[in-house]
PDB file of N, H, CA, C and O in Angstrom:
ATOM      1  N   MET A   1     129.928 137.479 121.457  1.00  0.00           N
ATOM      2  CA  MET A   1     128.898 137.274 120.190  1.00  0.00           C
ATOM      3  C   MET A   1     127.794 138.066 120.018  1.00  0.00           C
ATOM      4  O   MET A   1     127.207 138.230 121.088  1.00  0.00           O
ATOM      5  N   ALA A   2     127.266 138.637 119.060  1.00  0.00           N
ATOM      6  H   ALA A   2     127.743 138.504 118.191  1.00  0.00           H
ATOM      7  CA  ALA A   2     125.466 138.684 119.093  1.00  0.00           C
ATOM      8  C   ALA A   2     124.971 138.145 119.002  1.00  0.00           C
ATOM      9  O   ALA A   2     125.544 137.254 118.375  1.00  0.00           O
ATOM     10  N   PRO A   3     123.555 137.754 119.299  1.00  0.00           N
ATOM     11  CA  PRO A   3     122.837 136.594 119.071  1.00  0.00           C
ATOM     12  C   PRO A   3     122.806 137.005 117.339  1.00  0.00           C
ATOM     13  O   PRO A   3     123.051 138.088 116.807  1.00  0.00           O
ATOM     14  N   ARG A   4     122.376 135.583 116.671  1.00  0.00           N
ATOM     15  H   ARG A   4     122.177 134.703 117.103  1.00  0.00           H
ATOM     16  CA  ARG A   4     122.221 135.798 115.543  1.00  0.00           C
ATOM     17  C   ARG A   4     120.844 135.348 114.781  1.00  0.00           C
ATOM     18  O   ARG A   4     120.838 134.128 114.613  1.00  0.00           O
ATOM     19  N   TYR A   5     119.997 135.820 114.414  1.00  0.00           N
ATOM     20  H   TYR A   5     120.002 136.811 114.550  1.00  0.00           H
ATOM     21  CA  TYR A   5     118.658 135.530 113.672  1.00  0.00           C
ATOM     22  C   TYR A   5     118.578 135.236 112.884  1.00  0.00           C
ATOM     23  O   TYR A   5     118.626 136.258 112.200  1.00  0.00           O
ATOM     24  N   GLU A   6     118.415 134.102 111.993  1.00  0.00           N
ATOM     25  H   GLU A   6     118.376 133.271 112.549  1.00  0.00           H
ATOM     26  CA  GLU A   6     118.226 133.689 110.356  1.00  0.00           C
ATOM     27  C   GLU A   6     116.959 132.807 110.370  1.00  0.00           C
ATOM     28  O   GLU A   6     116.777 131.734 110.944  1.00  0.00           O
ATOM     29  N   PRO A   7     115.951 133.690 109.425  1.00  0.00           N
ATOM     30  CA  PRO A   7     114.414 133.149 108.919  1.00  0.00           C
ATOM     31  C   PRO A   7     114.657 131.573 108.484  1.00  0.00           C
ATOM     32  O   PRO A   7     115.304 131.415 107.449  1.00  0.00           O
ATOM     33  N   ILE A   8     114.315 130.698 108.999  1.00  0.00           N
ATOM     34  H   ILE A   8     113.789 130.826 109.840  1.00  0.00           H
ATOM     35  CA  ILE A   8     114.777 129.365 108.380  1.00  0.00           C
ATOM     36  C   ILE A   8     113.021 128.643 108.101  1.00  0.00           C
ATOM     37  O   ILE A   8     112.014 129.278 108.414  1.00  0.00           O
ATOM     38  N   PHE A   9     112.985 127.584 107.624  1.00  0.00           N
ATOM     39  H   PHE A   9     113.803 127.068 107.369  1.00  0.00           H
ATOM     40  CA  PHE A   9     112.014 126.485 107.634  1.00  0.00           C
ATOM     41  C   PHE A   9     112.301 124.948 108.333  1.00  0.00           C
ATOM     42  O   PHE A   9     112.949 124.169 107.634  1.00  0.00           O
ATOM     43  N   ARG A  10     111.960 124.588 109.355  1.00  0.00           N
ATOM     44  H   ARG A  10     111.434 125.221 109.923  1.00  0.00           H
ATOM     45  CA  ARG A  10     112.163 123.682 109.806  1.00  0.00           C
ATOM     46  C   ARG A  10     111.220 122.235 109.659  1.00  0.00           C
ATOM     47  O   ARG A  10     110.113 122.045 110.163  1.00  0.00           O
ATOM     48  N   PHE A  11     112.024 121.279 108.801  1.00  0.00           N
ATOM     49  H   PHE A  11     112.924 121.434 108.392  1.00  0.00           H
ATOM     50  CA  PHE A  11     110.943 120.101 108.261  1.00  0.00           C
ATOM     51  C   PHE A  11     111.650 118.461 109.012  1.00  0.00           C
ATOM     52  O   PHE A  11     112.784 118.066 109.280  1.00  0.00           O
ATOM     53  N   TYR A  12     110.510 117.990 109.105  1.00  0.00           N
ATOM     54  H   TYR A  12     109.589 118.311 108.886  1.00  0.00           H
ATOM     55  CA  TYR A  12     110.950 117.225 110.044  1.00  0.00           C
ATOM     56  C   TYR A  12     110.849 115.914 109.176  1.00  0.00           C
ATOM     57  O   TYR A  12     110.008 116.088 108.294  1.00  0.00           O
ATOM     58  N   PHE A  13     111.555 114.363 109.113  1.00  0.00           N
ATOM     59  H   PHE A  13     112.238 114.222 109.830  1.00  0.00           H
ATOM     60  CA  PHE A  13     111.075 113.587 108.247  1.00  0.00           C
ATOM     61  C   PHE A  13     111.600 112.604 109.075  1.00  0.00           C
ATOM     62  O   PHE A  13     112.826 112.571 109.189  1.00  0.00           O
ATOM     63  N   ASP A  14     110.805 111.660 109.780  1.00  0.00           N
ATOM     64  H   ASP A  14     109.810 111.687 109.688  1.00  0.00           H
ATOM     65  CA  ASP A  14     110.920 110.698 110.673  1.00  0.00           C
ATOM     66  C   ASP A  14     111.941 110.626 111.030  1.00  0.00           C
ATOM     67  O   ASP A  14     112.706 109.975 110.318  1.00  0.00           O
ATOM     68  N   GLY A  15     112.397 111.137 112.079  1.00  0.00           N
ATOM     69  H   GLY A  15     111.776 111.666 112.658  1.00  0.00           H
ATOM     70  CA  GLY A  15     113.369 111.719 113.176  1.00  0.00           C
ATOM     71  C   GLY A  15     114.403 112.405 112.391  1.00  0.00           C
ATOM     72  O   GLY A  15     115.305 112.770 113.146  1.00  0.00           O
ATOM     73  N   LEU A  16     114.610 112.704 111.232  1.00  0.00           N
ATOM     74  H   LEU A  16     113.877 112.408 110.619  1.00  0.00           H
ATOM     75  CA  LEU A  16     115.748 113.217 110.640  1.00  0.00           C
ATOM     76  C   LEU A  16     114.750 115.037 110.606  1.00  0.00           C
ATOM     77  O   LEU A  16     113.581 115.215 110.263  1.00  0.00           O
ATOM     78  N   MET A  17     115.715 116.035 111.069  1.00  0.00           N
ATOM     79  H   MET A  17     116.664 115.890 111.349  1.00  0.00           H
ATOM     80  CA  MET A  17     115.117 117.072 111.210  1.00  0.00           C
ATOM     81  C   MET A  17     116.342 118.078 110.210  1.00  0.00           C
ATOM     82  O   MET A  17     117.535 117.778 110.160  1.00  0.00           O
ATOM     83  N   VAL A  18     115.729 119.284 109.475  1.00  0.00           N
ATOM     84  H   VAL A  18     114.760 119.528 109.516  1.00  0.00           H
ATOM     85  CA  VAL A  18     116.501 119.726 108.264  1.00  0.00           C
ATOM     86  C   VAL A  18     116.145 121.435 108.464  1.00  0.00           C
ATOM     87  O   VAL A  18     114.995 121.811 108.695  1.00  0.00           O
ATOM     88  N   HIS A  19     116.978 122.118 108.373  1.00  0.00           N
ATOM     89  H   HIS A  19     117.911 121.812 108.185  1.00  0.00           H
ATOM     90  CA  HIS A  19     116.775 122.925 108.583  1.00  0.00           C
ATOM     91  C   HIS A  19     117.009 124.169 107.335  1.00  0.00           C
ATOM     92  O   HIS A  19     118.138 124.590 107.086  1.00  0.00           O
ATOM     93  N   ILE A  20     116.231 124.483 106.881  1.00  0.00           N
ATOM     94  H   ILE A  20     115.314 124.140 107.084  1.00  0.00           H
ATOM     95  CA  ILE A  20     116.506 125.634 105.280  1.00  0.00           C
ATOM     96  C   ILE A  20     116.614 126.963 105.525  1.00  0.00           C
ATOM     97  O   ILE A  20     115.885 127.553 106.323  1.00  0.00           O
ATOM     98  N   HIS A  21     117.414 127.438 104.935  1.00  0.00           N
ATOM     99  H   HIS A  21     118.006 126.959 104.286  1.00  0.00           H
ATOM    100  CA  HIS A  21     117.673 128.908 104.906  1.00  0.00           C
ATOM    101  C   HIS A  21     116.754 129.348 103.911  1.00  0.00           C
ATOM    102  O   HIS A  21     116.686 128.910 102.762  1.00  0.00           O
ATOM    103  N   ARG A  22     115.880 130.457 104.544  1.00  0.00           N
ATOM    104  H   ARG A  22     115.935 130.813 105.477  1.00  0.00           H
ATOM    105  CA  ARG A  22     115.251 131.238 103.198  1.00  0.00           C
ATOM    106  C   ARG A  22     115.504 131.492 102.565  1.00  0.00           C
ATOM    107  O   ARG A  22     114.895 131.298 101.513  1.00  0.00           O
ATOM    108  N   HIS A  23     117.216 132.501 102.669  1.00  0.00           N
ATOM    109  H   HIS A  23     117.710 132.659 103.524  1.00  0.00           H
ATOM    110  CA  HIS A  23     117.880 133.277 102.060  1.00  0.00           C
ATOM    111  C   HIS A  23     119.602 133.121 102.426  1.00  0.00           C
ATOM    112  O   HIS A  23     119.982 133.125 103.597  1.00  0.00           O
ATOM    113  N   SER A  24     120.401 133.009 101.461  1.00  0.00           N
ATOM    114  H   SER A  24     120.092 133.006 100.510  1.00  0.00           H
ATOM    115  CA  SER A  24     122.116 132.596 101.556  1.00  0.00           C
ATOM    116  C   SER A  24     122.616 134.442 102.204  1.00  0.00           C
ATOM    117  O   SER A  24     122.224 135.427 101.578  1.00  0.00           O
ATOM    118  N   SER A  25     123.483 134.579 103.475  1.00  0.00           N
ATOM    119  H   SER A  25     123.802 133.779 103.984  1.00  0.00           H
ATOM    120  CA  SER A  25     124.067 135.699 104.010  1.00  0.00           C
ATOM    121  C   SER A  25     125.181 135.771 102.947  1.00  0.00           C
ATOM    122  O   SER A  25     125.807 134.894 102.351  1.00  0.00           O
ATOM    123  N   ASP A  26     125.215 137.157 102.914  1.00  0.00           N
ATOM    124  H   ASP A  26     124.707 137.869 103.399  1.00  0.00           H
ATOM    125  CA  ASP A  26     126.676 137.456 102.570  1.00  0.00           C
ATOM    126  C   ASP A  26     127.382 138.186 103.253  1.00  0.00           C
ATOM    127  O   ASP A  26     128.154 138.995 102.737  1.00  0.00           O
ATOM    128  N   ASP A  27     127.266 138.055 104.374  1.00  0.00           N
ATOM    129  H   ASP A  27     126.640 137.398 104.792  1.00  0.00           H
ATOM    130  CA  ASP A  27     128.242 138.158 105.633  1.00  0.00           C
ATOM    131  C   ASP A  27     129.093 137.309 106.251  1.00  0.00           C
ATOM    132  O   ASP A  27     129.399 137.382 107.441  1.00  0.00           O
ATOM    133  N   GLY A  28     129.576 136.320 105.299  1.00  0.00           N
ATOM    134  H   GLY A  28     129.328 136.261 104.332  1.00  0.00           H
ATOM    135  CA  GLY A  28     130.164 135.240 105.679  1.00  0.00           C
ATOM    136  C   GLY A  28     129.838 134.078 106.665  1.00  0.00           C
ATOM    137  O   GLY A  28     130.539 133.221 107.204  1.00  0.00           O
ATOM    138  N   TYR A  29     128.500 134.375 106.697  1.00  0.00           N
ATOM    139  H   TYR A  29     127.931 135.071 106.259  1.00  0.00           H
ATOM    140  CA  TYR A  29     127.982 133.171 107.741  1.00  0.00           C
ATOM    141  C   TYR A  29     127.597 131.935 106.922  1.00  0.00           C
ATOM    142  O   TYR A  29     128.190 130.870 107.097  1.00  0.00           O
ATOM    143  N   THR A  30     127.054 132.008 106.432  1.00  0.00           N
ATOM    144  H   THR A  30     126.572 132.873 106.290  1.00  0.00           H
ATOM    145  CA  THR A  30     126.889 130.307 105.440  1.00  0.00           C
ATOM    146  C   THR A  30     128.307 130.230 105.219  1.00  0.00           C
ATOM    147  O   THR A  30     128.456 129.223 105.911  1.00  0.00           O
ATOM    148  N   ASN A  31     129.570 130.504 104.778  1.00  0.00           N
ATOM    149  H   ASN A  31     129.449 131.322 104.216  1.00  0.00           H
ATOM    150  CA  ASN A  31     130.510 130.221 104.406  1.00  0.00           C
ATOM    151  C   ASN A  31     131.397 129.624 105.536  1.00  0.00           C
ATOM    152  O   ASN A  31     132.188 128.688 105.427  1.00  0.00           O
ATOM    153  N   ALA A  32     131.002 130.611 107.027  1.00  0.00           N
ATOM    154  H   ALA A  32     130.359 131.372 107.116  1.00  0.00           H
ATOM    155  CA  ALA A  32     131.470 129.654 107.973  1.00  0.00           C
ATOM    156  C   ALA A  32     131.269 128.451 108.319  1.00  0.00           C
ATOM    157  O   ALA A  32     132.149 127.671 108.685  1.00  0.00           O
ATOM    158  N   LEU A  33     129.865 128.169 108.211  1.00  0.00           N
ATOM    159  H   LEU A  33     129.150 128.802 107.914  1.00  0.00           H
ATOM    160  CA  LEU A  33     129.817 126.660 108.179  1.00  0.00           C
ATOM    161  C   LEU A  33     130.187 125.714 107.456  1.00  0.00           C
ATOM    162  O   LEU A  33     130.144 124.489 107.571  1.00  0.00           O
ATOM    163  N   GLY A  34     130.569 126.432 106.671  1.00  0.00           N
ATOM    164  H   GLY A  34     130.604 127.427 106.578  1.00  0.00           H
ATOM    165  CA  GLY A  34     131.716 125.602 105.766  1.00  0.00           C
ATOM    166  C   GLY A  34     130.649 124.220 105.403  1.00  0.00           C
ATOM    167  O   GLY A  34     129.451 124.327 105.142  1.00  0.00           O
ATOM    168  N   ASN A  35     131.405 122.975 105.464  1.00  0.00           N
ATOM    169  H   ASN A  35     132.378 122.888 105.676  1.00  0.00           H
ATOM    170  CA  ASN A  35     130.354 121.951 105.020  1.00  0.00           C
ATOM    171  C   ASN A  35     129.360 121.275 106.097  1.00  0.00           C
ATOM    172  O   ASN A  35     129.075 120.141 106.482  1.00  0.00           O
ATOM    173  N   MET A  36     129.143 122.065 106.255  1.00  0.00           N
ATOM    174  H   MET A  36     129.375 122.986 105.942  1.00  0.00           H
ATOM    175  CA  MET A  36     127.624 121.698 106.912  1.00  0.00           C
ATOM    176  C   MET A  36     126.212 121.908 106.383  1.00  0.00           C
ATOM    177  O   MET A  36     125.085 121.509 106.676  1.00  0.00           O
ATOM    178  N   VAL A  37     126.818 122.786 105.391  1.00  0.00           N
ATOM    179  H   VAL A  37     127.733 123.111 105.154  1.00  0.00           H
ATOM    180  CA  VAL A  37     125.804 123.600 103.912  1.00  0.00           C
ATOM    181  C   VAL A  37     125.977 122.753 102.887  1.00  0.00           C
ATOM    182  O   VAL A  37     127.076 122.742 102.332  1.00  0.00           O
ATOM    183  N   VAL A  38     125.098 122.021 102.509  1.00  0.00           N
ATOM    184  H   VAL A  38     124.205 122.030 102.960  1.00  0.00           H
ATOM    185  CA  VAL A  38     124.797 121.570 101.018  1.00  0.00           C
ATOM    186  C   VAL A  38     124.705 122.442 100.163  1.00  0.00           C
ATOM    187  O   VAL A  38     123.822 123.295 100.082  1.00  0.00           O
ATOM    188  N   GLY A  39     126.007 122.216  99.168  1.00  0.00           N
ATOM    189  H   GLY A  39     126.725 121.523  99.234  1.00  0.00           H
ATOM    190  CA  GLY A  39     126.712 122.919  98.682  1.00  0.00           C
ATOM    191  C   GLY A  39     127.909 123.207  98.718  1.00  0.00           C
ATOM    192  O   GLY A  39     128.541 123.134  97.664  1.00  0.00           O
ATOM    193  N   GLN A  40     128.525 123.587  99.843  1.00  0.00           N
ATOM    194  H   GLN A  40     128.011 123.646 100.699  1.00  0.00           H
ATOM    195  CA  GLN A  40     129.785 124.491 100.019  1.00  0.00           C
ATOM    196  C   GLN A  40     130.943 123.797  99.783  1.00  0.00           C
ATOM    197  O   GLN A  40     132.030 124.302  99.504  1.00  0.00           O
ATOM    198  N   ASP A  41     130.655 122.452  99.917  1.00  0.00           N
ATOM    199  H   ASP A  41     129.771 122.041 100.144  1.00  0.00           H
ATOM    200  CA  ASP A  41     132.054 121.939  99.819  1.00  0.00           C
ATOM    201  C   ASP A  41     131.981 120.716  99.194  1.00  0.00           C
ATOM    202  O   ASP A  41     130.781 120.524  98.997  1.00  0.00           O
ATOM    203  N   GLU A  42     132.779 119.550  98.669  1.00  0.00           N
ATOM    204  H   GLU A  42     133.753 119.706  98.829  1.00  0.00           H
ATOM    205  CA  GLU A  42     132.380 118.261  97.838  1.00  0.00           C
ATOM    206  C   GLU A  42     131.833 117.501  98.986  1.00  0.00           C
ATOM    207  O   GLU A  42     130.972 116.654  98.751  1.00  0.00           O
ATOM    208  N   SER A  43     132.341 117.759 100.524  1.00  0.00           N
ATOM    209  H   SER A  43     133.041 118.447 100.715  1.00  0.00           H
ATOM    210  CA  SER A  43     131.894 116.664 101.243  1.00  0.00           C
ATOM    211  C   SER A  43     130.734 117.275 102.144  1.00  0.00           C
ATOM    212  O   SER A  43     130.576 118.481 102.333  1.00  0.00           O
ATOM    213  N   LEU A  44     130.176 116.554 102.516  1.00  0.00           N
ATOM    214  H   LEU A  44     130.305 115.574 102.362  1.00  0.00           H
ATOM    215  CA  LEU A  44     129.238 117.238 103.924  1.00  0.00           C
ATOM    216  C   LEU A  44     129.157 116.571 105.058  1.00  0.00           C
ATOM    217  O   LEU A  44     129.193 115.344 105.147  1.00  0.00           O
ATOM    218  N   ILE A  45     129.010 117.588 106.248  1.00  0.00           N
ATOM    219  H   ILE A  45     128.981 118.585 106.177  1.00  0.00           H
ATOM    220  CA  ILE A  45     129.048 117.069 107.542  1.00  0.00           C
ATOM    221  C   ILE A  45     127.469 116.767 108.088  1.00  0.00           C
ATOM    222  O   ILE A  45     126.783 117.692 107.653  1.00  0.00           O
ATOM    223  N   ILE A  46     126.709 115.924 108.795  1.00  0.00           N
ATOM    224  H   ILE A  46     127.265 115.172 109.149  1.00  0.00           H
ATOM    225  CA  ILE A  46     125.795 115.359 108.559  1.00  0.00           C
ATOM    226  C   ILE A  46     125.426 115.220 110.502  1.00  0.00           C
ATOM    227  O   ILE A  46     125.243 114.109 111.000  1.00  0.00           O
ATOM    228  N   ALA A  47     125.383 116.320 111.230  1.00  0.00           N
ATOM    229  H   ALA A  47     125.532 117.222 110.825  1.00  0.00           H
ATOM    230  CA  ALA A  47     125.523 116.238 112.607  1.00  0.00           C
ATOM    231  C   ALA A  47     123.862 115.092 113.162  1.00  0.00           C
ATOM    232  O   ALA A  47     122.670 115.314 112.946  1.00  0.00           O
ATOM    233  N   THR A  48     124.448 114.080 113.798  1.00  0.00           N
ATOM    234  H   THR A  48     125.415 113.899 113.973  1.00  0.00           H
ATOM    235  CA  THR A  48     123.423 113.310 114.709  1.00  0.00           C
ATOM    236  C   THR A  48     123.453 112.910 115.942  1.00  0.00           C
ATOM    237  O   THR A  48     124.542 112.720 116.484  1.00  0.00           O
ATOM    238  N   HIS A  49     121.831 112.632 116.862  1.00  0.00           N
ATOM    239  H   HIS A  49     120.946 112.786 116.422  1.00  0.00           H
ATOM    240  CA  HIS A  49     121.917 112.880 118.163  1.00  0.00           C
ATOM    241  C   HIS A  49     121.283 111.583 118.113  1.00  0.00           C
ATOM    242  O   HIS A  49     120.630 111.266 117.118  1.00  0.00           O
ATOM    243  N   THR A  50     121.438 110.679 119.257  1.00  0.00           N
ATOM    244  H   THR A  50     121.968 110.936 120.065  1.00  0.00           H
ATOM    245  CA  THR A  50     121.062 109.387 119.858  1.00  0.00           C
ATOM    246  C   THR A  50     120.000 109.921 119.897  1.00  0.00           C
ATOM    247  O   THR A  50     119.941 111.150 119.935  1.00  0.00           O
ATOM    248  N   TYR A  51     118.401 108.812 119.901  1.00  0.00           N
ATOM    249  H   TYR A  51     118.449 107.813 119.870  1.00  0.00           H
ATOM    250  CA  TYR A  51     117.155 108.917 120.196  1.00  0.00           C
ATOM    251  C   TYR A  51     117.062 109.111 122.104  1.00  0.00           C
ATOM    252  O   TYR A  51     116.283 109.765 122.797  1.00  0.00           O
ATOM    253  N   GLU A  52     118.315 108.157 122.493  1.00  0.00           N
ATOM    254  H   GLU A  52     118.948 107.626 121.929  1.00  0.00           H
ATOM    255  CA  GLU A  52     117.928 107.990 123.743  1.00  0.00           C
ATOM    256  C   GLU A  52     118.327 109.405 124.726  1.00  0.00           C
ATOM    257  O   GLU A  52     117.751 109.526 125.807  1.00  0.00           O
ATOM    258  N   GLY A  53     119.155 110.263 124.359  1.00  0.00           N
ATOM    259  H   GLY A  53     119.623 110.165 123.480  1.00  0.00           H
ATOM    260  CA  GLY A  53     119.190 111.605 124.929  1.00  0.00           C
ATOM    261  C   GLY A  53     118.532 113.013 124.147  1.00  0.00           C
ATOM    262  O   GLY A  53     118.908 114.183 124.224  1.00  0.00           O
ATOM    263  N   SER A  54     117.250 112.318 123.268  1.00  0.00           N
ATOM    264  H   SER A  54     116.945 111.368 123.206  1.00  0.00           H
ATOM    265  CA  SER A  54     116.718 113.130 122.889  1.00  0.00           C
ATOM    266  C   SER A  54     115.537 114.125 123.364  1.00  0.00           C
ATOM    267  O   SER A  54     114.742 113.607 124.149  1.00  0.00           O
ATOM    268  N   TYR A  55     115.300 115.456 123.016  1.00  0.00           N
ATOM    269  H   TYR A  55     115.946 115.876 122.379  1.00  0.00           H
ATOM    270  CA  TYR A  55     114.157 116.102 123.461  1.00  0.00           C
ATOM    271  C   TYR A  55     112.953 114.684 123.262  1.00  0.00           C
ATOM    272  O   TYR A  55     112.371 113.945 124.056  1.00  0.00           O
ATOM    273  N   GLN A  56     112.993 114.815 121.845  1.00  0.00           N
ATOM    274  H   GLN A  56     113.466 115.416 121.200  1.00  0.00           H
ATOM    275  CA  GLN A  56     111.626 114.073 121.030  1.00  0.00           C
ATOM    276  C   GLN A  56     111.448 113.066 122.671  1.00  0.00           C
ATOM    277  O   GLN A  56     110.536 113.388 123.433  1.00  0.00           O
ATOM    278  N   LYS A  57     112.507 111.756 123.093  1.00  0.00           N
ATOM    279  H   LYS A  57     113.247 111.495 122.474  1.00  0.00           H
ATOM    280  CA  LYS A  57     112.537 110.712 123.595  1.00  0.00           C
ATOM    281  C   LYS A  57     111.411 111.367 125.266  1.00  0.00           C
ATOM    282  O   LYS A  57     110.307 111.146 125.762  1.00  0.00           O
ATOM    283  N   ILE A  58     112.628 112.225 125.530  1.00  0.00           N
ATOM    284  H   ILE A  58     113.526 112.405 125.126  1.00  0.00           H
ATOM    285  CA  ILE A  58     111.787 112.953 127.034  1.00  0.00           C
ATOM    286  C   ILE A  58     110.491 113.607 127.137  1.00  0.00           C
ATOM    287  O   ILE A  58     109.826 113.727 128.166  1.00  0.00           O
ATOM    288  N   ASN A  59     110.029 114.252 125.298  1.00  0.00           N
ATOM    289  H   ASN A  59     110.569 114.154 124.462  1.00  0.00           H
ATOM    290  CA  ASN A  59     108.923 115.069 125.308  1.00  0.00           C
ATOM    291  C   ASN A  59     107.735 113.604 125.314  1.00  0.00           C
ATOM    292  O   ASN A  59     106.633 113.764 125.839  1.00  0.00           O
ATOM    293  N   MET A  60     108.010 112.602 124.855  1.00  0.00           N
ATOM    294  H   MET A  60     108.905 112.471 124.429  1.00  0.00           H
ATOM    295  CA  MET A  60     107.109 111.505 124.276  1.00  0.00           C
ATOM    296  C   MET A  60     106.681 110.718 125.891  1.00  0.00           C
ATOM    297  O   MET A  60     105.636 110.107 126.112  1.00  0.00           O
ATOM    298  N   GLU A  61     107.490 110.885 126.591  1.00  0.00           N
ATOM    299  H   GLU A  61     108.339 111.382 126.411  1.00  0.00           H
ATOM    300  CA  GLU A  61     107.888 109.901 127.882  1.00  0.00           C
ATOM    301  C   GLU A  61     107.054 110.755 129.063  1.00  0.00           C
ATOM    302  O   GLU A  61     106.400 110.243 129.971  1.00  0.00           O
ATOM    303  N   LEU A  62     107.251 112.242 128.808  1.00  0.00           N
ATOM    304  H   LEU A  62     107.783 112.659 128.071  1.00  0.00           H
ATOM    305  CA  LEU A  62     106.094 113.069 129.661  1.00  0.00           C
ATOM    306  C   LEU A  62     104.500 113.306 129.033  1.00  0.00           C
ATOM    307  O   LEU A  62     103.451 113.658 129.571  1.00  0.00           O
ATOM    308  N   VAL A  63     104.826 112.969 127.758  1.00  0.00           N
ATOM    309  H   VAL A  63     105.679 112.683 127.321  1.00  0.00           H
ATOM    310  CA  VAL A  63     103.499 113.015 127.032  1.00  0.00           C
ATOM    311  C   VAL A  63     102.288 111.733 127.802  1.00  0.00           C
ATOM    312  O   VAL A  63     101.174 111.920 128.292  1.00  0.00           O
ATOM    313  N   ILE A  64     103.098 110.442 127.629  1.00  0.00           N
ATOM    314  H   ILE A  64     104.003 110.290 127.232  1.00  0.00           H
ATOM    315  CA  ILE A  64     102.641 109.081 127.942  1.00  0.00           C
ATOM    316  C   ILE A  64     102.781 109.073 129.794  1.00  0.00           C
ATOM    317  O   ILE A  64     102.020 108.354 130.440  1.00  0.00           O
ATOM    318  N   SER A  65     103.245 109.461 130.103  1.00  0.00           N
ATOM    319  H   SER A  65     103.864 110.045 129.578  1.00  0.00           H
ATOM    320  CA  SER A  65     103.314 109.704 131.725  1.00  0.00           C
ATOM    321  C   SER A  65     102.293 110.356 132.455  1.00  0.00           C
ATOM    322  O   SER A  65     101.942 110.083 133.603  1.00  0.00           O
ATOM    323  N   GLU A  66     101.761 111.384 131.589  1.00  0.00           N
ATOM    324  H   GLU A  66     102.046 111.606 130.656  1.00  0.00           H
ATOM    325  CA  GLU A  66     100.679 112.139 131.789  1.00  0.00           C
ATOM    326  C   GLU A  66      99.073 112.004 131.190  1.00  0.00           C
ATOM    327  O   GLU A  66      97.987 112.475 131.528  1.00  0.00           O
ATOM    328  N   SER A  67      99.552 111.097 130.115  1.00  0.00           N
ATOM    329  H   SER A  67     100.434 110.715 129.840  1.00  0.00           H
ATOM    330  CA  SER A  67      98.183 110.148 129.804  1.00  0.00           C
ATOM    331  C   SER A  67      97.169 109.460 130.778  1.00  0.00           C
ATOM    332  O   SER A  67      97.578 108.964 131.828  1.00  0.00           O
ATOM    333  N   ASN A  68      95.849 109.428 130.432  1.00  0.00           N
ATOM    334  H   ASN A  68      95.517 109.831 129.579  1.00  0.00           H
ATOM    335  CA  ASN A  68      95.191 108.906 131.331  1.00  0.00           C
ATOM    336  C   ASN A  68      94.909 107.200 130.593  1.00  0.00           C
ATOM    337  O   ASN A  68      93.749 106.856 130.370  1.00  0.00           O
ATOM    338  N   PHE A  69      95.843 106.443 130.337  1.00  0.00           N
ATOM    339  H   PHE A  69      96.785 106.723 130.518  1.00  0.00           H
ATOM    340  CA  PHE A  69      95.809 105.360 129.487  1.00  0.00           C
ATOM    341  C   PHE A  69      96.487 104.665 130.837  1.00  0.00           C
ATOM    342  O   PHE A  69      97.497 105.107 131.385  1.00  0.00           O
ATOM    343  N   SER A  70      95.565 103.212 131.374  1.00  0.00           N
ATOM    344  H   SER A  70      94.745 102.853 130.928  1.00  0.00           H
ATOM    345  CA  SER A  70      96.356 102.756 132.936  1.00  0.00           C
ATOM    346  C   SER A  70      96.120 100.921 132.096  1.00  0.00           C
ATOM    347  O   SER A  70      96.499  99.914 132.696  1.00  0.00           O
TER     348      SER A  70
END
């Protein structure tokens, strides 16, 4: 399958990351995501990831280790 590029806005809300698509697609992509898209179904799936395994934690540890605070 070829890569797909969707123009989005990404917002961070105190650890919650939200992708907002600028427009809906008519090619079935939005429907293929099903209940991972708000309004597509009566239920909504929200994917979560623990902080311990996140990029944010790894990046913060790197920034702290490279800082001059002693």
